[in-house]
Structure formats: structure tokens, C-alpha cells
C-alpha positions in Angstrom: 31.7 9.5 -36.6 32.9 13.0 -35.6 31.0 14.8 -32.9 32.0 18.3 -31.8 30.9 19.2 -28.3 31.6 22.7 -26.9 31.8 23.3 -23.2 31.6 27.0 -23.9 28.3 27.1 -25.9 26.0 27.2 -22.9 24.1 24.2 -24.3 24.4 21.1 -22.1 26.8 18.5 -23.6 24.1 15.7 -23.6 21.8 18.0 -25.7 24.6 18.8 -28.2 25.3 15.1 -28.5 21.6 14.2 -28.8 21.2 16.7 -31.7 24.3 15.5 -33.5 23.1 11.9 -33.2 19.7 13.0 -34.6 21.5 14.7 -37.5 23.3 11.5 -38.4 20.0 9.7 -38.5 18.3 12.5 -40.5 21.1 12.6 -43.0 20.8 8.9 -43.5 24.4 8.4 -42.4 23.0 6.0 -39.8 20.2 3.9 -41.1 17.7 1.7 -39.3 19.4 -1.0 -37.2 22.8 0.9 -37.1 24.5 0.0 -33.9 25.8 3.0 -31.9 28.9 2.8 -29.8 28.4 1.7 -26.2 27.9 4.5 -23.7 31.4 3.9 -22.3 33.1 3.8 -25.7 31.5 7.1 -26.8 32.2 8.7 -23.5 35.9 7.8 -23.7 36.0 8.9 -27.4 34.5 12.3 -26.5 36.2 12.8 -23.2 32.8 13.2 -21.3 31.2 11.3 -18.5 29.3 8.2 -19.3 26.2 9.9 -17.8 26.3 12.5 -20.6 26.1 9.8 -23.2 23.5 7.9 -21.2 21.2 11.0 -21.0 21.5 11.6 -24.7 20.7 8.0 -25.5 17.8 7.8 -23.0 16.2 10.9 -24.4 16.5 9.7 -28.0 15.1 6.3 -26.9 12.1 8.0 -25.2 11.5 10.0 -28.5 11.6 6.8 -30.5 14.8 7.5 -32.4 16.8 4.7 -30.7 16.1 1.3 -29.2 18.3 -0.4 -26.7 18.6 -4.1 -25.9 20.3 -5.1 -22.7 23.5 -6.9 -23.5 23.3 -6.2 -27.2 23.6 -2.4 -27.6 21.8 0.7 -28.8 20.5 0.9 -32.3 18.7 3.3 -34.6 15.0 2.4 -34.4 13.4 1.2 -37.7 10.6 3.9 -37.6 13.0 6.7 -36.6 14.9 6.8 -39.9 11.7 6.9 -41.9 10.1 9.5 -39.7 13.2 11.8 -39.6 13.7 11.3 -43.4 10.1 12.5 -43.9 10.6 15.4 -41.6 13.7 16.3 -43.6 11.6 16.2 -46.8 8.9 18.4 -45.2 11.5 21.0 -44.2 12.9 21.0 -47.7 9.4 21.4 -49.2 8.7 24.4 -46.9 11.9 25.9 -48.1 11.0 25.4 -51.7 7.5 26.8 -51.1 9.0 29.9 -49.5 11.5 30.3 -52.4 8.8 30.0 -55.0 6.6 32.5 -53.1 9.5 35.0 -53.0 10.4 34.4 -56.7 6.7 35.0 -57.7 6.5 38.2 -55.7 9.7 39.4 -57.5 8.0 38.7 -60.8 9.9 35.5 -61.8 8.1 32.8 -63.7 8.4 29.1 -62.6 10.6 28.4 -65.7 12.9 31.2 -64.8 13.2 29.9 -61.3 14.0 26.4 -62.7 16.7 27.9 -64.9 18.3 29.7 -62.0 18.3 26.6 -59.9 19.8 24.6 -62.8 22.6 27.2 -63.0 23.5 26.6 -59.4 
């Protein structure tokens, strides 16, 4: 688990952390039920205040990505992984659609596009 937070980016640290946690879930690196480090552990690991981690966790919990159980920890919510995975598929589908539209406008056939993709 490697997070990179930049104090120079102008983006609040908790938002950077929140987005990087979301990326771990989207990439299926952290599946449903995965237990995240405690706020204190992650804060110590990253060299940030516990409040920074707490804010990231709270926002992700509000958005349905995480679920917390007092005394047990914070976990990836069951529905979050499925929803984010679907979102990932939808983004890929949009990219494929855009690529096919561009290829068609340039005069490529579908089979030519498939050949080019296979070469990659």
C-alpha cells in the first residue's frame, strides 16, 4: 500500500488520500471486506495528522465506499467494489466508443482497428 501525498499540489491531503483509496478499490486491489489500516496507523505511516485520514475515511463512508464498525475497523463496502468496478467498465466502454468513432472517421474498418489493437 503506497500512497503519495503532495503538500505542494494545492489539493488538500485528505482529498488526495481519498482518491488514492478509491483507486485501490476501483483497480480491485482492495476487494469487498478488505480491512484498511486504522486511522492512527495510516496517519503514522503517511506522516499526516489522524484528522486527515479520518476526513478521507468519513467522506468515503458517506459515499458508500467504506463501512466502519466501532472496535473492529474500517472495511471496503460490499457494494462499493461492484459499483466502482462497473464505473471502471463504463469509462473503458466510453473510451472504446470514442476510439471506434475516431477510427471510422479516419476510414478504418472494424477489422483494421482490431488488427491494430492486436499489434499493441
